[in-house]
N, C-alpha and C positions, 0 to 999 in steps of 0.2 A: 482466511480472512475475506470478508466480503467487501464489495465496492463502497458501502456506506461506512465502514470503519475508518476513522481518521486517526493517524499517528502525529503526536506533537512532541518532538524530541525536546525542545526547549521546555515545554511545560512539565515534562517528567523530571527535569533537572532544577526546576524553580522552587523556591520557598513561597513565592507569592506572585500574584499578577495584577495588573490594573488596565483599565481602558485608557489608551493614549490617542484615541482617535482624534481629539481636538488639536494636540500638539503635532501629530503626523500631517493632518490636513493642513494646518498653517504654515508648516515648513515645506511640505511637498506638493500640496496642491490647493493653494488659497481659494480658488474659484470652486472647489469641490466638484470638479468636472468628472473625476473618476469615482467618487463616492466610496472610497476605501474606508475600512474600519481597521483599526490597530489595537492589538493587546500587548502590552509590554510584560516581560518576565524578569524577576529579580531573584537574587540569592541574598541571604542575610548573613551578617557577620556579628558575632557578639557573644555574651556569656549568659549561661543559664536561660531563663525564659525571655529575657529582653534581647533585642539586638541593637547594635550600634551603627549599622551601616546597611544600606540596601544598594546592591550593585546590579545594574541593568546587565542582562546577559544576552538579551535578544528581544525580537518582536515578531508577532505573527500578523501579516497583512492579509485581510480579507477583501477581494474586489467585487464580491457578490457572484462571480463565475468561478473563481479559483482562490486558492489561498496559499500563501508561501511564507516561510520563515526567513528571517534576517538575523545573522549574529550580531554581537555587539559592534564590531568594527564597522559593519555595513550600516547600522543604525547611526553611529557616530558620522560616518560620511554623509548620510542623508540629511540629518538634523543639526549636526555640529556638537562639539564637546560641551559648550556652555549649556545647551538646552538639555542634553543628557545629565549633567551635573545637577541642573534645576529640578528635573524630574525625579532623580535619585533622592534628592533632599526632601522633596515634597512627599514622595512615596514613603520615605522613613517617618516623616512627621505624621502622616495619615495612618500608617500602621501602628505607630506608638500610641496615638490617640484611640484607636480601635481597641488595642490590648488593654489599655487603662479602662476603657468602658467595659470590656469583657470581664475584667477582673474585679470590678466595683461590686460591692455587695448589693444584693436586691432586697428590698424591703417591701412587704405587702402589708396592707391595712386589714 
């Protein structure tokens, strides 16, 4: 493996991911002094093609100089349980809307 190869253990376990930078910054660095970016990873629960829950399993924080991953418990400690629950609900809604668009028939004139 060369130095440019990146390993993302959370990403390999996740069913989906989303940019959580705004929430992360609001909760941990309101003045944006650190300029961190945050990508959250989720697993899905459900039946068949549809899923009924999105569970945050962790996040990857990129400082611009280095990146590190935090597990669910660490994210909970940083942003709080209410914020994690809100993000999970929003992610579920967003993913469900995307799936509905993806499954919609396409018509061409």
